[in-house]
Gaussian input, Z-matrix of N, CA and C with variables (Angstrom, degrees):
# hf/3-21g

backbone

0 1
 N
 C     1     B1
 C     2     B2     1     A1
 N     3     B3     2     A2     1     D1
 C     4     B4     3     A3     2     D2
 C     5     B5     4     A4     3     D3
 N     6     B6     5     A5     4     D4
 C     7     B7     6     A6     5     D5
 C     8     B8     7     A7     6     D6
 N     9     B9     8     A8     7     D7
 C    10    B10     9     A9     8     D8
 C    11    B11    10    A10     9     D9
 N    12    B12    11    A11    10    D10
 C    13    B13    12    A12    11    D11
 C    14    B14    13    A13    12    D12
 N    15    B15    14    A14    13    D13
 C    16    B16    15    A15    14    D14
 C    17    B17    16    A16    15    D15
 N    18    B18    17    A17    16    D16
 C    19    B19    18    A18    17    D17
 C    20    B20    19    A19    18    D18
 N    21    B21    20    A20    19    D19
 C    22    B22    21    A21    20    D20
 C    23    B23    22    A22    21    D21
 N    24    B24    23    A23    22    D22
 C    25    B25    24    A24    23    D23
 C    26    B26    25    A25    24    D24
 N    27    B27    26    A26    25    D25
 C    28    B28    27    A27    26    D26
 C    29    B29    28    A28    27    D27
 N    30    B30    29    A29    28    D28
 C    31    B31    30    A30    29    D29
 C    32    B32    31    A31    30    D30
 N    33    B33    32    A32    31    D31
 C    34    B34    33    A33    32    D32
 C    35    B35    34    A34    33    D33
 N    36    B36    35    A35    34    D34
 C    37    B37    36    A36    35    D35
 C    38    B38    37    A37    36    D36
 N    39    B39    38    A38    37    D37
 C    40    B40    39    A39    38    D38
 C    41    B41    40    A40    39    D39
 N    42    B42    41    A41    40    D40
 C    43    B43    42    A42    41    D41
 C    44    B44    43    A43    42    D42
 N    45    B45    44    A44    43    D43
 C    46    B46    45    A45    44    D44
 C    47    B47    46    A46    45    D45
 N    48    B48    47    A47    46    D46
 C    49    B49    48    A48    47    D47
 C    50    B50    49    A49    48    D48
 N    51    B51    50    A50    49    D49
 C    52    B52    51    A51    50    D50
 C    53    B53    52    A52    51    D51
 N    54    B54    53    A53    52    D52
 C    55    B55    54    A54    53    D53
 C    56    B56    55    A55    54    D54
 N    57    B57    56    A56    55    D55
 C    58    B58    57    A57    56    D56
 C    59    B59    58    A58    57    D57
 N    60    B60    59    A59    58    D58
 C    61    B61    60    A60    59    D59
 C    62    B62    61    A61    60    D60
 N    63    B63    62    A62    61    D61
 C    64    B64    63    A63    62    D62
 C    65    B65    64    A64    63    D63
 N    66    B66    65    A65    64    D64
 C    67    B67    66    A66    65    D65
 C    68    B68    67    A67    66    D66
 N    69    B69    68    A68    67    D67
 C    70    B70    69    A69    68    D68
 C    71    B71    70    A70    69    D69
 N    72    B72    71    A71    70    D70
 C    73    B73    72    A72    71    D71
 C    74    B74    73    A73    72    D72
 N    75    B75    74    A74    73    D73
 C    76    B76    75    A75    74    D74
 C    77    B77    76    A76    75    D75
 N    78    B78    77    A77    76    D76
 C    79    B79    78    A78    77    D77
 C    80    B80    79    A79    78    D78
 N    81    B81    80    A80    79    D79
 C    82    B82    81    A81    80    D80
 C    83    B83    82    A82    81    D81
 N    84    B84    83    A83    82    D82
 C    85    B85    84    A84    83    D83
 C    86    B86    85    A85    84    D84
 N    87    B87    86    A86    85    D85
 C    88    B88    87    A87    86    D86
 C    89    B89    88    A88    87    D87
 N    90    B90    89    A89    88    D88
 C    91    B91    90    A90    89    D89
 C    92    B92    91    A91    90    D90
 N    93    B93    92    A92    91    D91
 C    94    B94    93    A93    92    D92
 C    95    B95    94    A94    93    D93
 N    96    B96    95    A95    94    D94
 C    97    B97    96    A96    95    D95
 C    98    B98    97    A97    96    D96
 N    99    B99    98    A98    97    D97
 C   100   B100    99    A99    98    D98
 C   101   B101   100   A100    99    D99
 N   102   B102   101   A101   100   D100
 C   103   B103   102   A102   101   D101
 C   104   B104   103   A103   102   D102
 N   105   B105   104   A104   103   D103
 C   106   B106   105   A105   104   D104
 C   107   B107   106   A106   105   D105
 N   108   B108   107   A107   106   D106
 C   109   B109   108   A108   107   D107
 C   110   B110   109   A109   108   D108
 N   111   B111   110   A110   109   D109
 C   112   B112   111   A111   110   D110
 C   113   B113   112   A112   111   D111
 N   114   B114   113   A113   112   D112
 C   115   B115   114   A114   113   D113
 C   116   B116   115   A115   114   D114
 N   117   B117   116   A116   115   D115
 C   118   B118   117   A117   116   D116
 C   119   B119   118   A118   117   D117
 N   120   B120   119   A119   118   D118
 C   121   B121   120   A120   119   D119
 C   122   B122   121   A121   120   D120
 N   123   B123   122   A122   121   D121
 C   124   B124   123   A123   122   D122
 C   125   B125   124   A124   123   D123
 N   126   B126   125   A125   124   D124
 C   127   B127   126   A126   125   D125
 C   128   B128   127   A127   126   D126
 N   129   B129   128   A128   127   D127
 C   130   B130   129   A129   128   D128
 C   131   B131   130   A130   129   D129
 N   132   B132   131   A131   130   D130
 C   133   B133   132   A132   131   D131
 C   134   B134   133   A133   132   D132
 N   135   B135   134   A134   133   D133
 C   136   B136   135   A135   134   D134
 C   137   B137   136   A136   135   D135
 N   138   B138   137   A137   136   D136
 C   139   B139   138   A138   137   D137
 C   140   B140   139   A139   138   D138
 N   141   B141   140   A140   139   D139
 C   142   B142   141   A141   140   D140
 C   143   B143   142   A142   141   D141
 N   144   B144   143   A143   142   D142
 C   145   B145   144   A144   143   D143
 C   146   B146   145   A145   144   D144
 N   147   B147   146   A146   145   D145
 C   148   B148   147   A147   146   D146
 C   149   B149   148   A148   147   D147
 N   150   B150   149   A149   148   D148
 C   151   B151   150   A150   149   D149
 C   152   B152   151   A151   150   D150
 N   153   B153   152   A152   151   D151
 C   154   B154   153   A153   152   D152
 C   155   B155   154   A154   153   D153
 N   156   B156   155   A155   154   D154
 C   157   B157   156   A156   155   D155
 C   158   B158   157   A157   156   D156
 N   159   B159   158   A158   157   D157
 C   160   B160   159   A159   158   D158
 C   161   B161   160   A160   159   D159
 N   162   B162   161   A161   160   D160
 C   163   B163   162   A162   161   D161
 C   164   B164   163   A163   162   D162
 N   165   B165   164   A164   163   D163
 C   166   B166   165   A165   164   D164
 C   167   B167   166   A166   165   D165
 N   168   B168   167   A167   166   D166
 C   169   B169   168   A168   167   D167
 C   170   B170   169   A169   168   D168
 N   171   B171   170   A170   169   D169
 C   172   B172   171   A171   170   D170
 C   173   B173   172   A172   171   D171
 N   174   B174   173   A173   172   D172
 C   175   B175   174   A174   173   D173
 C   176   B176   175   A175   174   D174
 N   177   B177   176   A176   175   D175
 C   178   B178   177   A177   176   D176
 C   179   B179   178   A178   177   D177
 N   180   B180   179   A179   178   D178
 C   181   B181   180   A180   179   D179
 C   182   B182   181   A181   180   D180
 N   183   B183   182   A182   181   D181
 C   184   B184   183   A183   182   D182
 C   185   B185   184   A184   183   D183
 N   186   B186   185   A185   184   D184
 C   187   B187   186   A186   185   D185
 C   188   B188   187   A187   186   D186
 N   189   B189   188   A188   187   D187
 C   190   B190   189   A189   188   D188
 C   191   B191   190   A190   189   D189
 N   192   B192   191   A191   190   D190
 C   193   B193   192   A192   191   D191
 C   194   B194   193   A193   192   D192
 N   195   B195   194   A194   193   D193
 C   196   B196   195   A195   194   D194
 C   197   B197   196   A196   195   D195
 N   198   B198   197   A197   196   D196
 C   199   B199   198   A198   197   D197
 C   200   B200   199   A199   198   D198
 N   201   B201   200   A200   199   D199
 C   202   B202   201   A201   200   D200
 C   203   B203   202   A202   201   D201
 N   204   B204   203   A203   202   D202
 C   205   B205   204   A204   203   D203
 C   206   B206   205   A205   204   D204
 N   207   B207   206   A206   205   D205
 C   208   B208   207   A207   206   D206
 C   209   B209   208   A208   207   D207
 N   210   B210   209   A209   208   D208
 C   211   B211   210   A210   209   D209
 C   212   B212   211   A211   210   D210
 N   213   B213   212   A212   211   D211
 C   214   B214   213   A213   212   D212
 C   215   B215   214   A214   213   D213
 N   216   B216   215   A215   214   D214
 C   217   B217   216   A216   215   D215
 C   218   B218   217   A217   216   D216
 N   219   B219   218   A218   217   D217
 C   220   B220   219   A219   218   D218
 C   221   B221   220   A220   219   D219
 N   222   B222   221   A221   220   D220
 C   223   B223   222   A222   221   D221
 C   224   B224   223   A223   222   D222
 N   225   B225   224   A224   223   D223
 C   226   B226   225   A225   224   D224
 C   227   B227   226   A226   225   D225
 N   228   B228   227   A227   226   D226
 C   229   B229   228   A228   227   D227
 C   230   B230   229   A229   228   D228
 N   231   B231   230   A230   229   D229
 C   232   B232   231   A231   230   D230
 C   233   B233   232   A232   231   D231
 N   234   B234   233   A233   232   D232
 C   235   B235   234   A234   233   D233
 C   236   B236   235   A235   234   D234
 N   237   B237   236   A236   235   D235
 C   238   B238   237   A237   236   D236
 C   239   B239   238   A238   237   D237
 N   240   B240   239   A239   238   D238
 C   241   B241   240   A240   239   D239
 C   242   B242   241   A241   240   D240
 N   243   B243   242   A242   241   D241
 C   244   B244   243   A243   242   D242
 C   245   B245   244   A244   243   D243
 N   246   B246   245   A245   244   D244
 C   247   B247   246   A246   245   D245
 C   248   B248   247   A247   246   D246

   B1=1.4636
   B2=1.5177
   B3=1.3441
   B4=1.4394
   B5=1.5262
   B6=1.3193
   B7=1.4451
   B8=1.5430
   B9=1.3371
   B10=1.4633
   B11=1.5171
   B12=1.3198
   B13=1.4635
   B14=1.5173
   B15=1.3244
   B16=1.4708
   B17=1.5126
   B18=1.3226
   B19=1.4637
   B20=1.5202
   B21=1.3198
   B22=1.4703
   B23=1.5324
   B24=1.3204
   B25=1.4621
   B26=1.5146
   B27=1.3052
   B28=1.4618
   B29=1.5332
   B30=1.3291
   B31=1.4513
   B32=1.5326
   B33=1.3164
   B34=1.4565
   B35=1.5154
   B36=1.3288
   B37=1.4584
   B38=1.5251
   B39=1.3212
   B40=1.4689
   B41=1.5273
   B42=1.3142
   B43=1.4576
   B44=1.5255
   B45=1.3119
   B46=1.4657
   B47=1.5326
   B48=1.3190
   B49=1.4706
   B50=1.5420
   B51=1.2926
   B52=1.4677
   B53=1.5139
   B54=1.3262
   B55=1.4626
   B56=1.5139
   B57=1.3298
   B58=1.4592
   B59=1.5426
   B60=1.3325
   B61=1.4627
   B62=1.5241
   B63=1.3373
   B64=1.4563
   B65=1.5142
   B66=1.3178
   B67=1.4864
   B68=1.5187
   B69=1.3276
   B70=1.4745
   B71=1.5265
   B72=1.3339
   B73=1.4669
   B74=1.5346
   B75=1.3400
   B76=1.4609
   B77=1.5186
   B78=1.3385
   B79=1.4515
   B80=1.5249
   B81=1.3289
   B82=1.4626
   B83=1.5055
   B84=1.3166
   B85=1.4686
   B86=1.5212
   B87=1.3252
   B88=1.4604
   B89=1.5043
   B90=1.3160
   B91=1.4721
   B92=1.5210
   B93=1.3132
   B94=1.4720
   B95=1.5103
   B96=1.3222
   B97=1.4602
   B98=1.5244
   B99=1.3057
   B100=1.4586
   B101=1.5356
   B102=1.3220
   B103=1.4761
   B104=1.5222
   B105=1.3394
   B106=1.4497
   B107=1.5374
   B108=1.3180
   B109=1.4800
   B110=1.5296
   B111=1.3140
   B112=1.4576
   B113=1.5209
   B114=1.3318
   B115=1.4575
   B116=1.5240
   B117=1.3310
   B118=1.4523
   B119=1.5163
   B120=1.3488
   B121=1.4526
   B122=1.5133
   B123=1.3300
   B124=1.4530
   B125=1.5026
   B126=1.3113
   B127=1.4616
   B128=1.5219
   B129=1.3368
   B130=1.4680
   B131=1.5174
   B132=1.3237
   B133=1.4581
   B134=1.5324
   B135=1.3179
   B136=1.4743
   B137=1.5370
   B138=1.3446
   B139=1.4765
   B140=1.5156
   B141=1.3225
   B142=1.4680
   B143=1.5257
   B144=1.3097
   B145=1.4675
   B146=1.5269
   B147=1.3064
   B148=1.4446
   B149=1.5314
   B150=1.3337
   B151=1.4478
   B152=1.5237
   B153=1.3046
   B154=1.4401
   B155=1.5233
   B156=1.3107
   B157=1.4485
   B158=1.5371
   B159=1.3110
   B160=1.4589
   B161=1.5184
   B162=1.3028
   B163=1.4552
   B164=1.5162
   B165=1.3430
   B166=1.4584
   B167=1.5221
   B168=1.3374
   B169=1.4858
   B170=1.5225
   B171=1.3062
   B172=1.4694
   B173=1.5212
   B174=1.3315
   B175=1.4553
   B176=1.5199
   B177=1.3435
   B178=1.4541
   B179=1.5125
   B180=1.3125
   B181=1.4718
   B182=1.5237
   B183=1.3024
   B184=1.4535
   B185=1.5251
   B186=1.3292
   B187=1.4654
   B188=1.5015
   B189=1.3482
   B190=1.4731
   B191=1.5267
   B192=1.3202
   B193=1.4684
   B194=1.5124
   B195=1.3097
   B196=1.4604
   B197=1.5135
   B198=1.3287
   B199=1.4538
   B200=1.5337
   B201=1.3280
   B202=1.4744
   B203=1.5238
   B204=1.3143
   B205=1.4491
   B206=1.5325
   B207=1.3283
   B208=1.4616
   B209=1.5369
   B210=1.3233
   B211=1.4531
   B212=1.5279
   B213=1.3398
   B214=1.4604
   B215=1.5317
   B216=1.3055
   B217=1.4746
   B218=1.5419
   B219=1.3205
   B220=1.4782
   B221=1.5214
   B222=1.3217
   B223=1.4871
   B224=1.5134
   B225=1.3208
   B226=1.4612
   B227=1.5368
   B228=1.3252
   B229=1.4490
   B230=1.5189
   B231=1.3182
   B232=1.4555
   B233=1.5400
   B234=1.2899
   B235=1.4743
   B236=1.5266
   B237=1.3125
   B238=1.4444
   B239=1.5297
   B240=1.3229
   B241=1.4534
   B242=1.5343
   B243=1.3325
   B244=1.4735
   B245=1.5343
   B246=1.3205
   B247=1.4669
   B248=1.5087
   A1=108.16
   A2=116.40
   A3=121.41
   A4=112.20
   A5=116.44
   A6=121.77
   A7=111.74
   A8=116.93
   A9=120.20
   A10=111.25
   A11=116.80
   A12=120.36
   A13=111.25
   A14=116.52
   A15=120.79
   A16=110.44
   A17=117.44
   A18=120.65
   A19=109.54
   A20=117.94
   A21=121.88
   A22=109.99
   A23=116.68
   A24=120.54
   A25=110.08
   A26=118.77
   A27=122.54
   A28=111.37
   A29=116.05
   A30=120.81
   A31=110.70
   A32=115.04
   A33=119.90
   A34=112.16
   A35=117.49
   A36=122.47
   A37=109.64
   A38=117.29
   A39=121.25
   A40=109.87
   A41=119.51
   A42=122.23
   A43=110.82
   A44=116.55
   A45=120.16
   A46=110.97
   A47=118.04
   A48=120.88
   A49=110.08
   A50=116.62
   A51=120.10
   A52=110.96
   A53=117.69
   A54=121.77
   A55=110.92
   A56=115.73
   A57=121.04
   A58=111.50
   A59=117.01
   A60=121.45
   A61=111.86
   A62=116.77
   A63=120.88
   A64=110.71
   A65=116.69
   A66=120.21
   A67=111.48
   A68=118.46
   A69=121.95
   A70=111.71
   A71=115.92
   A72=120.71
   A73=111.77
   A74=116.33
   A75=120.63
   A76=114.31
   A77=117.86
   A78=121.40
   A79=112.10
   A80=117.33
   A81=119.54
   A82=111.84
   A83=116.12
   A84=123.14
   A85=107.56
   A86=116.38
   A87=121.98
   A88=110.72
   A89=115.77
   A90=121.92
   A91=107.28
   A92=115.89
   A93=122.18
   A94=108.46
   A95=116.37
   A96=120.69
   A97=109.69
   A98=115.50
   A99=120.37
   A100=112.13
   A101=116.16
   A102=120.89
   A103=111.60
   A104=118.49
   A105=122.89
   A106=110.26
   A107=115.99
   A108=118.42
   A109=111.09
   A110=116.32
   A111=122.51
   A112=109.92
   A113=115.36
   A114=124.62
   A115=113.79
   A116=118.92
   A117=119.76
   A118=109.32
   A119=114.56
   A120=121.47
   A121=107.51
   A122=115.99
   A123=121.53
   A124=108.89
   A125=116.13
   A126=122.01
   A127=107.33
   A128=116.31
   A129=121.51
   A130=107.84
   A131=116.14
   A132=122.48
   A133=111.81
   A134=116.32
   A135=119.81
   A136=113.65
   A137=116.91
   A138=119.76
   A139=112.84
   A140=117.04
   A141=121.84
   A142=114.07
   A143=117.38
   A144=118.75
   A145=109.99
   A146=115.64
   A147=121.79
   A148=107.27
   A149=115.89
   A150=122.55
   A151=109.86
   A152=115.66
   A153=121.71
   A154=107.23
   A155=117.68
   A156=120.85
   A157=112.01
   A158=114.22
   A159=121.80
   A160=105.39
   A161=118.47
   A162=122.42
   A163=110.62
   A164=114.76
   A165=119.23
   A166=108.37
   A167=114.48
   A168=120.84
   A169=111.85
   A170=117.49
   A171=122.82
   A172=114.56
   A173=117.64
   A174=122.71
   A175=106.85
   A176=116.02
   A177=121.10
   A178=109.17
   A179=116.28
   A180=121.63
   A181=107.44
   A182=115.36
   A183=121.00
   A184=109.46
   A185=115.16
   A186=121.27
   A187=108.60
   A188=115.94
   A189=120.79
   A190=110.43
   A191=114.03
   A192=120.97
   A193=107.58
   A194=115.73
   A195=120.75
   A196=110.62
   A197=115.96
   A198=120.94
   A199=108.73
   A200=115.99
   A201=119.94
   A202=111.11
   A203=116.26
   A204=120.37
   A205=111.14
   A206=116.92
   A207=121.29
   A208=110.76
   A209=116.98
   A210=121.36
   A211=110.16
   A212=116.12
   A213=121.65
   A214=109.83
   A215=117.23
   A216=121.59
   A217=109.88
   A218=116.78
   A219=120.42
   A220=110.28
   A221=116.84
   A222=119.05
   A223=111.25
   A224=116.73
   A225=120.29
   A226=110.87
   A227=116.22
   A228=120.67
   A229=112.88
   A230=117.51
   A231=119.69
   A232=114.61
   A233=116.86
   A234=119.05
   A235=110.48
   A236=118.69
   A237=120.85
   A238=111.03
   A239=116.54
   A240=120.61
   A241=111.10
   A242=116.59
   A243=121.25
   A244=111.08
   A245=116.71
   A246=119.25
   A247=110.29
   D1=129.74
   D2=-179.45
   D3=-75.46
   D4=167.02
   D5=-178.62
   D6=-60.94
   D7=-40.95
   D8=178.98
   D9=-63.68
   D10=-39.19
   D11=178.35
   D12=-65.33
   D13=-40.40
   D14=178.63
   D15=-65.43
   D16=-40.82
   D17=179.10
   D18=-65.85
   D19=-43.66
   D20=179.70
   D21=-61.82
   D22=-41.85
   D23=179.18
   D24=-64.06
   D25=-42.36
   D26=178.65
   D27=-62.90
   D28=-40.90
   D29=178.32
   D30=-64.29
   D31=-44.10
   D32=179.22
   D33=-60.47
   D34=-45.43
   D35=178.38
   D36=-61.02
   D37=-42.45
   D38=-178.37
   D39=-66.02
   D40=-42.97
   D41=179.99
   D42=-63.63
   D43=-46.44
   D44=-179.64
   D45=-63.87
   D46=-37.40
   D47=177.77
   D48=-68.83
   D49=-40.37
   D50=177.12
   D51=-61.95
   D52=-42.75
   D53=177.03
   D54=-59.76
   D55=-47.44
   D56=179.71
   D57=-61.65
   D58=-47.04
   D59=179.89
   D60=-64.14
   D61=-40.69
   D62=179.02
   D63=-61.64
   D64=-47.49
   D65=178.43
   D66=-65.09
   D67=-37.28
   D68=178.89
   D69=-60.92
   D70=-30.32
   D71=179.39
   D72=-85.25
   D73=-0.88
   D74=178.40
   D75=86.86
   D76=12.62
   D77=-178.39
   D78=-105.09
   D79=155.90
   D80=175.93
   D81=-77.26
   D82=150.98
   D83=177.43
   D84=-100.10
   D85=128.26
   D86=-178.12
   D87=-84.05
   D88=132.12
   D89=174.75
   D90=-116.66
   D91=107.76
   D92=179.16
   D93=-95.52
   D94=142.46
   D95=177.36
   D96=-152.76
   D97=144.76
   D98=174.65
   D99=-71.41
   D100=-7.19
   D101=179.23
   D102=-74.38
   D103=-12.22
   D104=-179.82
   D105=-104.13
   D106=157.56
   D107=175.65
   D108=-61.61
   D109=160.68
   D110=178.31
   D111=-52.82
   D112=137.70
   D113=177.30
   D114=74.04
   D115=9.43
   D116=174.59
   D117=-112.30
   D118=148.60
   D119=177.85
   D120=-155.80
   D121=173.81
   D122=175.06
   D123=-104.19
   D124=143.13
   D125=170.49
   D126=-115.36
   D127=119.19
   D128=176.06
   D129=-98.10
   D130=120.07
   D131=-176.14
   D132=-90.92
   D133=158.11
   D134=-178.97
   D135=-57.17
   D136=-27.28
   D137=178.46
   D138=-77.58
   D139=-2.06
   D140=177.55
   D141=98.18
   D142=-11.10
   D143=179.61
   D144=-74.72
   D145=153.65
   D146=177.76
   D147=-127.73
   D148=133.79
   D149=178.97
   D150=-121.11
   D151=140.47
   D152=170.78
   D153=-86.13
   D154=127.96
   D155=-177.61
   D156=-131.20
   D157=157.37
   D158=172.68
   D159=-98.89
   D160=123.66
   D161=-175.66
   D162=-123.27
   D163=126.96
   D164=177.30
   D165=-157.24
   D166=129.81
   D167=178.90
   D168=56.07
   D169=43.30
   D170=179.13
   D171=64.30
   D172=15.69
   D173=174.26
   D174=-110.17
   D175=142.35
   D176=-178.62
   D177=-124.86
   D178=129.80
   D179=174.87
   D180=-116.62
   D181=127.85
   D182=-178.18
   D183=-68.12
   D184=130.40
   D185=173.72
   D186=-94.11
   D187=-53.69
   D188=176.48
   D189=-173.84
   D190=159.89
   D191=173.62
   D192=-88.58
   D193=135.27
   D194=178.89
   D195=-76.14
   D196=148.11
   D197=176.10
   D198=-71.03
   D199=165.30
   D200=178.47
   D201=-56.63
   D202=-39.33
   D203=179.89
   D204=-66.47
   D205=-42.58
   D206=178.02
   D207=-64.77
   D208=-39.25
   D209=178.98
   D210=-61.55
   D211=-42.31
   D212=178.83
   D213=-62.23
   D214=-42.14
   D215=-179.40
   D216=-64.44
   D217=-43.93
   D218=179.97
   D219=-63.04
   D220=-44.95
   D221=179.80
   D222=-62.52
   D223=-41.06
   D224=-179.66
   D225=-66.59
   D226=-38.93
   D227=-176.58
   D228=-75.71
   D229=-41.56
   D230=-173.04
   D231=-106.66
   D232=-44.79
   D233=-174.62
   D234=-82.75
   D235=-43.23
   D236=179.12
   D237=-62.61
   D238=-26.87
   D239=178.59
   D240=-65.67
   D241=-24.41
   D242=-178.93
   D243=-86.76
   D244=-15.67
   D245=-175.21
   D246=-91.14

């Protein structure tokens, strides 16, 4: 395994652990992506729901709750990529 692969694996393990710990504390896990407009991100809640939010200066405004189908797509695109 090359050094880049080892670094990527370490990063993946850290992200997944952070997600798990964040949910265990009852907080949402933020999923940032360049696929969204500026200041928007997803918040994945411990109950499994995902919301699209507008985030600026540590304030969050709800844009909308994603449908079950959209939640599945987001998990497959972003979270499954880490596993």
